[in-house]
N, C-alpha and C positions, 0 to 999 in steps of 0.2 A: 300432134303432140306426142313426144316420146314418153313412154311409161316405164318407170323404174320397177323391176319385178319384186324388189324387196318391200314395196308398200302394197299390202293386200287390201284392195278396195272392198272385197266381199266381207272380209273379217271386220273392217271398219264399219261397214253399213249394218252388219248384224248387231253390233254393240251400240250403235247410235240410236238413242231413244228420244231425241228432241222433236219438237214440232216445227221449229223454225231454224234454229242455229245449226249451220252445217248442212242443211238440206240442199242448198246450192253450193257445190264444192268444186273449186277450181284448182286443178293440180298442175304444177309446173316442174319440169326437170331442173331448169335453171332460170333465174330471173334477177333483175336488179334488186327489187325490194317488194315484199308482199304488201306492206303498207301502201306503197306508191300506187299499186294497181287499184286499190280501193279509194285512195284519196283523190284520184283523178276526177275533176269536176265534171268531165264529159261522160264519165262511165254511168251505166244504167243498172248496176248490180243491185239486187234486191236485198232487203233487210235480212240479216243473218247469214249472208254469204261468207264463206270461209275460203281464203286463198292460201294454198299450201305450196311450199317450194322445197325441193330436195337441196337446193343450193341458192343462196342469195349472194349476188356479187357486190351489193352495196347495202347489206344489212346494217342497221344501226340501233343503238340503245339510247338511253336518256343522255341529254347534253351532247348529242351527236357523236357519242363514242361508237366506234365500229363494233359490230357483233360478228365474230368469226365462228363459223360452224362448218364442220367437215361434211362434205356432200353425202347424202343418203344415210346419215347416222343419227340425226337428231329430229326435233320437231321445230320447224320455223314456219309460222303461219300467222294470219291476221283475220280478224272478225269485223264485219261491218254492222254497225247499228245506226238506224235512223233515230234521230233525237226527237222524242216527243215530250209532252209536258211533264211526264214522270221522270225523265232523265236530264232535262236541260239544266237543272240546278244541282245535279248530283253526280257530276263527272268524277269528283274526288272519291265518292263512294264506289263508283265503278272501278276506279283505279285500285283502291285498297281491296275491294271485294274480289277482283280478278286474282290478285296475289293470294288472298286467303283461300279461294276456291282451288287454285292450283296446288297450294300447300296441302290442303285437306285431301285432294285427290291422290297425291303421292303418298300421303300417310296411310290412307285406306287401302291403296293397292299394294303397297310394299312394306308397311309397318316401319317406315322410316321416321326419325325425329326431324321434322322440317320446321324451319324458322322463317319469318318474314322480316325484312329490313325495310324501314320506312323509305319511300312509300310502298314499293312493289317489287323488291328483289327477293328471290327465293334462295335460302341458304340451307345447306346440309352440313352439319359439323363445322359451321363457320366458313364453309366454302360455297361459292356461288354456283348454283345449278340452273338458274333461270332468270331472265329479265323480261320486263314488260314495258312497252312504250305505247301510250295512248295519245293519238293525234286527232285533230278535228278539222272539219271543213265548214266554213261559214259563208253565208250569203249576206253581205252587209255586216251587221252586228249580231246576226242570228246564227247560232250553231245548228247546222242541218244534219250532220252525221259525225259519228265518232268511229275511229278505227283502232282496234286493240291489237297491237303486234306482240307476239310472244315467241321467245326463243328458249327452248328447254333442251339442255344437254342430256341425251338419252344413251347412245351407244358409243360416243366418242371417248377415246381413252388418252389421247395426247393433245396438249394445248400449248401452242407456241406464244411467246410474248410475255409482257409483264402486266400484272393485274393488281388492283387495290385489294381485291379479295381473290384468293386462289380459286380457279375453276374446278368443278368436279362434274360428274355425270352419274346417272342412275347405274350405269354398268360398273363404274368404278366403285360405287358405294355398295353394290349388291353382288359384285363378282360374277355376273352372268349377263347374257344378252337379253335385252328387253324388247317386248312386242310393242312397237310404236303405235300401231293401230288402236290397241286397247287403251293406252294412255290418252291418246287424243280423243277418242270417243267418250271415255268416262269424264274427261275434263269438260268437253262440250255439253254433256248431259247436265253436269253441275252448274256450268256457266248459265245455262238457260234458267235454272232455278234461282240463280243469283239475281237475275233481272226481275223476277217476281218479288224477291226480298227487298230490292232497292225501292220498289213501289210501295210495298206493304209493311215491311219489317226492317227499316234501315238500321235500327239500333242493334239488331242481331248481327249485322255485318260488322259493325264497329267492335262489338264485344268479341266476336270470333277472331277478328284481326288482333285485338289486344292480347288474346290468349296465346297467339303464335309469335308475338314480338318479345324477344328476350331483352331488348334494349331499353324498354321502359324502366325508369328508375336509375339508369346508368348515366355516368358522365359521358358526354359526347362532344365531338367536333363536327360542326356543320360547315360545309364548303359551298358557298354560293358564288360561282364563277370566280374562284380564287380568293374571295373574301371569307375569312374564317371567323366563326363564332363558337364560343364554348359555353356549356351549361349542362343542366340535367334534363334528360328526356322525361318530362313530367307526365305526359299523356298525349292523346290525340283528342281534338274537339269533335263536335257533332258533325263537322264537315270533313273529318279525316286529316285536318291540318295538325302539324306537330306543335306541341306546346313546350317551348324551351324555357326552363327556369334559370334565370340569371340573377346576378346581384341587384339588377334594376327591376326585377319582377318577371312575370311571364310574358314571353314574346311568342306571337303566333307566326309560324313558318309555313309557307305554302310551296317552297321548292328548295332543292339543295341535295347534296350528297352527305350522308352521315356515317360516322364511324365511332366506335367506343374508344375512349382514352382512359388509360390507367395511371 
């Protein structure tokens, strides 16, 4: 395994305070997809395993959008969770909670104003800094494990291509190089706390997410595979689904891409 010298494993390990999450840490210089490693049904990775890659050749976001990330500059990683009775009906909470925890981590580390876009994009000054993709493995109709893939733009400064939301990175926002090990460890520490909240205090997750979403109360356009719906982002329900207020009443939305319309 080739080791990139710009990821300091000692610094990462010093800052990691978890019991389970990230204690089994798989590092790759280049790989097709960190999610794919953990989604492999034949794999025997333990709960809490983190797969980290300096470069993904086939990284993707929601709706199979590609996720482009410059090698060695960012954080592209996935977390494996075995699904028990506390998580099996709360994957939406896991989705929203992951975004809320990542936003809070960046705020506390760098005093940035960070916003979440339903359900799980991370925006800084209306520019996209991170995306999250949750995928599952089922046996029959039973979900056995969830894989949370995260791409966070850390030190990349140039982004090619066209985007619905212009991309940004921590380095662009702060005008300085960022220690990736610290960001990753602090996020994983908070992510492990999130799992406790999902089991014991789910309402806290929803409230924290609401506080970071500037879209609530705004007129929005919802794109569901090319089909557009318009209305007001009224709230999220107890399952984290979007409540869209239209002339026909409240519609409950569980997927789609949203943007504010003026």
